[in-house]
ChimeraX commands (.cxc) that place a marker at each C-alpha (Angstrom):
marker #1 position -9.95,232.15,102.86 radius 0.5
marker #1 position -11.25,230.12,105.73 radius 0.5
marker #1 position -10.13,229.99,109.32 radius 0.5
marker #1 position -9.51,226.47,110.56 radius 0.5
marker #1 position -11.48,226.14,113.79 radius 0.5
marker #1 position -10.47,222.59,114.49 radius 0.5
marker #1 position -6.75,221.85,114.47 radius 0.5
marker #1 position -3.52,221.59,112.59 radius 0.5
marker #1 position -1.00,219.31,114.26 radius 0.5
marker #1 position 2.69,220.01,113.97 radius 0.5
marker #1 position 5.72,217.85,114.67 radius 0.5
marker #1 position 7.60,218.45,117.91 radius 0.5
marker #1 position 10.88,219.14,116.15 radius 0.5
marker #1 position 9.57,221.79,113.77 radius 0.5
marker #1 position 6.39,223.73,113.11 radius 0.5
marker #1 position 5.51,221.85,109.94 radius 0.5
marker #1 position 1.88,220.71,109.62 radius 0.5
marker #1 position 1.38,216.95,109.85 radius 0.5
marker #1 position -2.41,216.55,110.31 radius 0.5
marker #1 position -5.23,218.86,109.28 radius 0.5
marker #1 position -8.75,218.57,110.70 radius 0.5
marker #1 position -11.21,220.46,108.54 radius 0.5
marker #1 position -15.00,220.23,108.28 radius 0.5
marker #1 position -15.12,217.16,110.51 radius 0.5
marker #1 position -12.57,215.19,108.53 radius 0.5
marker #1 position -8.93,214.41,109.26 radius 0.5
marker #1 position -6.32,214.76,106.51 radius 0.5
marker #1 position -2.88,213.26,107.14 radius 0.5
marker #1 position -0.28,215.40,105.40 radius 0.5
marker #1 position 1.87,213.22,103.15 radius 0.5
marker #1 position 3.75,215.86,101.16 radius 0.5
marker #1 position 5.12,219.26,102.11 radius 0.5
marker #1 position 5.67,221.39,99.03 radius 0.5
marker #1 position 6.59,225.04,99.07 radius 0.5
marker #1 position 7.12,226.84,102.38 radius 0.5
marker #1 position 7.68,230.59,102.45 radius 0.5
marker #1 position 7.16,233.52,104.77 radius 0.5
marker #1 position 5.89,237.05,104.37 radius 0.5
marker #1 position 5.31,240.02,106.65 radius 0.5
marker #1 position 2.45,242.42,107.13 radius 0.5
marker #1 position 3.95,245.05,109.42 radius 0.5
marker #1 position 5.22,243.21,112.47 radius 0.5
marker #1 position 3.20,240.04,111.80 radius 0.5
marker #1 position 5.11,237.14,110.25 radius 0.5
marker #1 position 3.12,234.61,108.23 radius 0.5
marker #1 position 4.30,231.10,107.31 radius 0.5
marker #1 position 2.67,229.68,104.18 radius 0.5
marker #1 position 2.74,225.91,103.55 radius 0.5
marker #1 position 1.62,224.08,100.41 radius 0.5
marker #1 position 0.76,220.55,101.53 radius 0.5
marker #1 position -1.17,217.53,100.30 radius 0.5
marker #1 position -2.54,214.25,101.48 radius 0.5
marker #1 position -3.09,211.41,99.00 radius 0.5
marker #1 position -5.85,213.20,97.07 radius 0.5
marker #1 position -6.21,216.83,98.22 radius 0.5
marker #1 position -3.99,219.93,98.02 radius 0.5
marker #1 position -4.08,222.59,100.75 radius 0.5
marker #1 position -2.39,225.94,101.22 radius 0.5
marker #1 position -2.16,226.81,104.90 radius 0.5
marker #1 position -1.14,230.11,106.42 radius 0.5
marker #1 position 0.08,230.46,110.01 radius 0.5
marker #1 position -0.08,233.84,111.76 radius 0.5
marker #1 position 2.78,233.99,114.30 radius 0.5
marker #1 position 1.12,236.78,116.29 radius 0.5
marker #1 position -2.35,235.26,116.78 radius 0.5
marker #1 position -1.07,231.66,116.47 radius 0.5
marker #1 position -4.02,230.87,114.19 radius 0.5
marker #1 position -4.03,228.77,111.04 radius 0.5
marker #1 position -5.99,229.77,107.95 radius 0.5
marker #1 position -6.86,227.61,104.95 radius 0.5
marker #1 position -6.26,229.84,101.91 radius 0.5
marker #1 position -6.56,227.35,99.02 radius 0.5
marker #1 position -7.85,223.83,98.44 radius 0.5
marker #1 position -7.96,221.63,95.35 radius 0.5
marker #1 position -8.64,217.99,94.50 radius 0.5
marker link #1:1,2 radius 0.2
marker link #1:2,3 radius 0.2
marker link #1:3,4 radius 0.2
marker link #1:4,5 radius 0.2
marker link #1:5,6 radius 0.2
marker link #1:6,7 radius 0.2
marker link #1:7,8 radius 0.2
marker link #1:8,9 radius 0.2
marker link #1:9,10 radius 0.2
marker link #1:10,11 radius 0.2
marker link #1:11,12 radius 0.2
marker link #1:12,13 radius 0.2
marker link #1:13,14 radius 0.2
marker link #1:14,15 radius 0.2
marker link #1:15,16 radius 0.2
marker link #1:16,17 radius 0.2
marker link #1:17,18 radius 0.2
marker link #1:18,19 radius 0.2
marker link #1:19,20 radius 0.2
marker link #1:20,21 radius 0.2
marker link #1:21,22 radius 0.2
marker link #1:22,23 radius 0.2
marker link #1:23,24 radius 0.2
marker link #1:24,25 radius 0.2
marker link #1:25,26 radius 0.2
marker link #1:26,27 radius 0.2
marker link #1:27,28 radius 0.2
marker link #1:28,29 radius 0.2
marker link #1:29,30 radius 0.2
marker link #1:30,31 radius 0.2
marker link #1:31,32 radius 0.2
marker link #1:32,33 radius 0.2
marker link #1:33,34 radius 0.2
marker link #1:34,35 radius 0.2
marker link #1:35,36 radius 0.2
marker link #1:36,37 radius 0.2
marker link #1:37,38 radius 0.2
marker link #1:38,39 radius 0.2
marker link #1:39,40 radius 0.2
marker link #1:40,41 radius 0.2
marker link #1:41,42 radius 0.2
marker link #1:42,43 radius 0.2
marker link #1:43,44 radius 0.2
marker link #1:44,45 radius 0.2
marker link #1:45,46 radius 0.2
marker link #1:46,47 radius 0.2
marker link #1:47,48 radius 0.2
marker link #1:48,49 radius 0.2
marker link #1:49,50 radius 0.2
marker link #1:50,51 radius 0.2
marker link #1:51,52 radius 0.2
marker link #1:52,53 radius 0.2
marker link #1:53,54 radius 0.2
marker link #1:54,55 radius 0.2
marker link #1:55,56 radius 0.2
marker link #1:56,57 radius 0.2
marker link #1:57,58 radius 0.2
marker link #1:58,59 radius 0.2
marker link #1:59,60 radius 0.2
marker link #1:60,61 radius 0.2
marker link #1:61,62 radius 0.2
marker link #1:62,63 radius 0.2
marker link #1:63,64 radius 0.2
marker link #1:64,65 radius 0.2
marker link #1:65,66 radius 0.2
marker link #1:66,67 radius 0.2
marker link #1:67,68 radius 0.2
marker link #1:68,69 radius 0.2
marker link #1:69,70 radius 0.2
marker link #1:70,71 radius 0.2
marker link #1:71,72 radius 0.2
marker link #1:72,73 radius 0.2
marker link #1:73,74 radius 0.2
marker link #1:74,75 radius 0.2
view
């Protein structure tokens, strides 16, 4: 798992990722697949499976720290 130090942009209407900046490159999210949540004690996590035109990403959002984490990537 890798913390995303750059940014994940979300739409104003909902907290769905639209752009991912990772390792100096910008990925425009074209497809939102599965979205689910899970809890670890009081912390709620949102997990998004997303893709651009060629890459798949699984992103996890921690609602307590407000940090995104990249948990899976595939070409």
